[in-house]
C-alpha positions in Angstrom: 82.9 -5.4 27.0 80.1 -3.7 28.6 80.3 -3.1 32.4 77.5 -2.5 34.5 76.1 1.2 35.7 76.0 1.8 39.2 72.3 1.9 39.0 72.1 -1.6 37.4 74.2 -2.9 40.4 72.3 -1.3 43.0 69.0 -2.6 41.6 70.2 -6.1 41.6 71.6 -6.0 45.1 68.4 -4.7 46.3 66.5 -7.5 44.4 68.6 -10.1 46.0 68.4 -8.7 49.3 64.7 -9.2 48.6 65.0 -12.9 47.7 67.1 -13.7 50.1 64.9 -12.2 53.4 61.9 -14.1 51.5 63.8 -17.4 51.6 64.6 -16.4 55.4 60.9 -16.2 56.0 59.8 -19.7 54.7 62.9 -21.2 56.3 61.5 -19.8 59.6 58.3 -21.0 59.4 59.7 -24.7 58.4 62.0 -25.0 61.1 59.7 -24.1 63.5 56.5 -26.5 62.5 54.6 -23.9 60.4 53.3 -24.3 57.1 54.8 -22.7 54.5 52.0 -22.7 51.9 49.9 -19.8 53.0 53.1 -17.4 53.4 54.5 -18.5 49.8 51.6 -17.8 48.5 51.7 -14.3 49.7 55.4 -13.8 49.1 55.3 -15.2 45.7 52.6 -13.2 44.7 54.2 -10.3 46.3 57.4 -10.9 44.4 55.8 -11.1 41.2 54.4 -7.9 41.5 57.4 -6.4 42.5 59.6 -7.8 40.4 57.8 -8.2 37.0 59.6 -6.4 34.6 57.6 -3.3 33.0 58.2 -3.8 29.7 56.7 -7.4 29.9 53.7 -6.9 32.0 50.0 -7.5 30.0 47.6 -4.6 29.9 45.5 -6.0 32.5 48.2 -5.9 35.1 47.7 -2.5 36.3 49.1 -0.7 39.2 46.1 -1.1 41.1 46.1 -5.1 40.5 49.6 -5.3 41.4 49.4 -3.2 44.6 46.6 -4.8 45.7 46.3 -8.3 45.3 49.0 -9.4 47.2 48.3 -6.9 50.1 44.9 -8.6 50.3 46.3 -11.9 50.6 48.5 -10.7 53.3 45.5 -9.4 55.2 43.5 -12.7 54.4 46.4 -14.4 55.8 46.6 -12.5 59.1 42.6 -12.6 59.5 42.2 -16.1 59.0 44.9 -16.8 61.9 43.3 -14.4 64.4 39.9 -16.2 63.7 41.3 -19.8 63.6 43.3 -19.1 67.1 46.6 -19.9 64.9 50.0 -19.0 65.8 52.0 -18.3 62.5 55.2 -16.6 62.2 55.9 -13.3 60.3 59.3 -12.1 59.0 61.1 -9.4 57.2 60.4 -10.4 53.2 56.8 -9.9 53.6 57.5 -6.6 55.2 59.8 -5.5 52.8 57.5 -6.8 49.9 54.4 -4.8 51.0 56.7 -1.9 51.6 57.8 -2.1 48.1 54.1 -2.3 46.7 53.1 0.6 49.2 55.6 2.9 47.3 54.5 1.5 44.1 51.2 2.6 44.9 51.6 5.8 45.8 53.8 6.8 43.1 51.8 5.0 40.2 48.2 4.4 40.5 45.8 7.1 39.9 45.1 9.5 42.5 41.7 8.0 44.2 43.4 4.2 43.7 46.9 5.8 45.3 45.1 6.4 48.3 43.2 3.0 48.3 45.9 0.7 47.7 48.4 2.4 49.7 46.1 2.2 52.5 45.6 -1.2 51.9 49.5 -2.0 52.1 49.8 -0.1 55.2 46.8 -2.2 56.8 48.1 -5.2 55.8 51.9 -4.8 57.4 50.4 -3.1 60.7 48.1 -6.0 61.0 50.8 -9.0 60.2 51.7 -9.2 64.1 48.3 -10.2 64.8 49.5 -13.7 63.6 52.2 -14.1 66.3 51.0 -12.0 69.4 47.1 -12.4 68.5 46.5 -9.0 70.0 48.2 -5.6 69.1 48.0 -4.5 72.6 51.3 -6.5 74.1 54.4 -4.2 74.6 56.1 -6.2 71.5 53.2 -6.0 68.8 53.0 -2.4 69.8 56.4 -2.1 69.1 56.7 -3.5 66.0 53.4 -1.4 64.6 55.5 1.7 65.8 58.3 0.7 63.5 55.9 -0.4 60.8 54.1 3.3 61.2 57.9 5.1 60.9 58.6 2.8 57.8 55.3 3.4 56.5 55.6 7.2 56.8 59.2 7.3 55.1 58.2 5.0 52.1 54.9 7.1 51.3 56.7 10.4 51.8 59.5 9.4 49.6 57.0 7.7 47.1 55.0 11.0 47.0 57.9 13.0 46.4 59.3 11.1 43.3 55.3 11.5 41.6 55.7 15.1 42.2 58.9 14.9 40.5 57.3 12.8 37.7 54.4 15.3 37.3 56.7 18.3 37.1 59.0 16.6 34.6 55.5 15.5 32.5 54.4 19.2 32.8 57.9 20.5 31.8 58.1 18.1 28.7 54.3 18.9 27.7 55.1 22.7 27.7 58.4 22.3 25.9 56.6 20.3 23.1 53.7 22.9 22.8 56.5 25.5 22.4 58.0 23.4 19.9 54.6 22.8 18.0 54.6 26.8 18.0 57.5 27.3 16.7 57.0 24.8 13.7 53.6 26.1 13.1 54.4 29.6 12.8 57.2 29.1 10.6 55.3 26.8 8.4 52.9 29.8 8.2 55.5 32.3 7.2 56.7 29.9 4.6 53.4 28.7 3.2 51.6 32.1 3.2 54.4 33.3 1.3 54.1 31.4 -1.7 50.0 31.4 -1.2 50.3 34.9 -1.1 52.4 35.2 -4.6 49.7 32.8 -6.2 47.1 35.3 -4.9 48.9 38.2 -6.3 49.6 36.6 -9.7 46.0 35.1 -10.0 44.7 39.0 -9.2 47.3 40.2 -12.0 46.0 37.5 -14.3 42.1 38.3 -14.0 42.7 42.1 -14.3 45.1 41.3 -17.3 42.1 38.6 -18.7 39.5 41.6 -18.5 40.8 44.6 -19.8 42.7 42.5 -22.8 41.8 44.4 -26.2 39.6 42.4 -28.7 41.5 40.7 -31.4 43.0 42.7 -34.6 45.0 41.3 -37.7 47.2 43.4 -39.8 47.8 42.3 -43.3 50.9 41.9 -45.2 51.6 41.7 -48.9 53.2 38.6 -49.2 51.3 36.5 -46.3 48.1 35.9 -44.4 46.8 38.4 -42.0 48.4 37.5 -38.9 46.9 38.5 -35.4 48.8 41.4 -33.7 46.9 41.1 -30.1 45.1 38.0 -28.6 42.4 37.7 -25.9 42.5 35.5 -23.2 40.0 31.9 -23.3 36.5 33.0 -22.7 36.0 30.9 -19.7 39.3 31.8 -18.1 37.9 34.4 -15.7 35.7 32.1 -13.5 39.0 29.7 -13.2 41.1 32.7 -12.2 38.5 33.3 -9.6 38.2 29.9 -8.0 42.1 30.1 -7.6 42.1 33.4 -6.1 39.1 32.4 -3.9 41.0 29.1 -2.6 44.1 31.2 -1.7 42.3 33.9 0.4 40.5 30.8 2.3 43.9 29.1 2.5 45.4 32.0 4.0 42.5 32.7 6.6 42.3 28.8 7.7 46.1 29.1 8.0 45.9 32.3 10.2 43.0 30.5 12.3 44.7 27.1 12.6 47.9 29.2 14.2 45.8 31.2 16.2 44.1 28.4 17.5 47.4 26.8 18.2 48.5 30.0 20.2 46.1 30.6 22.3 46.9 29.1 25.7 44.5 30.1 28.1 41.6 27.9 29.1 38.7 29.7 27.4 40.4 29.5 24.2 37.8 28.0 21.6 39.1 25.0 20.2 35.9 23.9 18.7 36.4 22.2 15.0 36.3 24.6 12.1 33.4 24.5 9.8 29.0 24.1 10.3 26.2 23.4 8.0 26.3 27.1 6.7 30.0 26.9 6.0 28.6 23.9 3.6 27.1 26.2 1.5 30.2 28.4 0.9 32.0 25.4 -0.4 29.2 24.3 -2.7 29.4 27.9 -4.4 33.4 28.0 -4.5 32.9 24.7 -6.1 32.4 25.9 -9.6 33.7 23.0 -12.1 30.7 21.6 -12.2 28.5 23.7 -9.7 26.9 21.3 -7.2 22.9 21.2 -6.3 22.8 21.8 -2.9 20.0 20.1 -0.7 20.4 21.3 3.4 17.7 19.8 5.4 18.9 19.6 9.0 18.4 22.1 12.1 20.8 24.7 13.1 20.9 23.6 16.7 23.0 20.7 16.3 25.8 20.2 18.1 28.9 21.9 16.5 31.2 18.9 16.6 28.3 17.2 14.5 28.5 19.9 12.1 32.2 20.4 11.6 32.0 16.6 11.0 29.4 17.0 8.1 31.8 20.0 6.6 34.5 18.0 6.4 32.9 15.2 4.6 31.5 17.8 2.0 34.8 19.2 1.9 36.8 16.0 1.6 34.5 14.4 -1.0 34.6 17.4 -3.0 38.1 17.9 -3.4 38.1 14.2 -4.4 35.4 14.8 -7.3 38.4 17.8 -8.3 41.1 15.5 -7.9 39.7 11.9 -9.1 36.6 12.7 -11.1 37.4 15.5 -13.4 35.3 14.5 -16.3 32.1 14.8 -13.9 29.0 16.8 -15.2 26.8 17.3 -12.3 27.6 16.8 -8.3 24.8 16.7 -5.6 25.2 17.5 -2.1 22.8 16.3 0.0 22.2 16.9 3.9 19.5 15.8 5.9 18.5 15.0 9.3 16.0 12.3 10.0 15.2 10.1 13.4 17.7 12.1 15.0 20.7 11.1 12.7 22.3 13.6 10.2 23.0 12.1 6.7 25.8 13.4 4.4 25.5 12.1 0.6 27.8 13.8 -2.1 27.5 11.9 -5.3 28.7 12.8 -9.2 28.5 11.3 -12.4 32.3 11.0 -13.1 34.1 8.0 -13.9 36.2 6.5 -11.1 37.0 3.6 -9.1 34.9 2.5 -6.2 35.9 1.5 -2.8 33.6 -0.5 -0.4 34.1 -1.4 3.3 32.1 -3.2 5.6 31.3 -6.5 7.4 31.6 -9.8 5.3 28.2 -10.9 4.0 26.8 -14.1 6.0 30.4 -14.6 7.6 32.4 -12.9 10.4 34.7 -10.5 9.7 35.5 -7.3 7.6 36.1 -6.6 4.0 37.7 -4.1 2.0 37.0 -4.0 -1.9 38.0 -1.8 -4.5 37.5 -1.5 -7.9 39.7 0.6 -9.9 39.3 1.7 -13.8 41.6 0.9 -16.6 43.0 4.2 -17.0 44.1 3.9 -13.0 42.1 6.9 -11.8 40.7 5.7 -8.6 37.9 7.4 -6.0 39.6 7.8 -2.6 36.6 7.7 -0.1 
């Protein structure tokens, strides 16, 4: 059997007290012959704003709306009472609701809204005695306003202190997560760099063996046909090994740059995405099976983010050609700047699937259509 926690019991008791005080406000208004609808509207709106569960609040119910709307209704109620020269009561239920909303505004609203919504709730509380006394200059009204000022100061101070604790907690959590990410990045760098370095060294050894391999010779035997005593590497192996070596070198360099960016904590750190239009030529040069036809017709002063996006598109497209269209014999890369737009096109003649996405023709909605070849190799866009 689960037992209620002390925090849950305290929250339940506070909600009970708030409801009892609100009901008492309405009973006083009813017993003295006043209309209960105006104070009921203020109290119901305020109670809904205070007691609405956090996990069930809709997206539009922001802290600004929750704290501002009940306070505006309270101010409107007080102003209309004063303008119409009517006498209406005010009670502790509405005062406690406004104090709760003041606490929520100072603690949860964005900085600018926290000041505005907090001042609105404080003003609504200070203005409420006007409903009964019709002037703030009487002794009783001044005493009530003095007590309200003290309660407003205590409530706002407590909310500001809790807001500072929330900020410190958020900063601490962010720093802890960043340190954990840096540790994971360092471990990943050490682990992957070890194996990539091994691949690089073995590839370099294979290239050296391929370039220094002797020409094949045969040694005849009395009873059998001539056999080869030494063999040479296939003639097209060296370019393949060179590509592997280049890819491993670039992988190590990219990994070092990435880890370096993660470790850089200064405000002047260069956090721009890697890659630009000049790097596209390097991508095309490194892609040797087959060698792409490259056309770049774009200025060099484009924003770096745009150039990096084009670089990533070409990089991913060439990777997909190697992965899904190994039978391609021609690859064309075109980067053109026209009418303020940068168009990137990568085409090949390989046999692969197709993927089309876009609005449905002549009807609302979106359509994704994939066409897969019989051998199961599809092109991934």
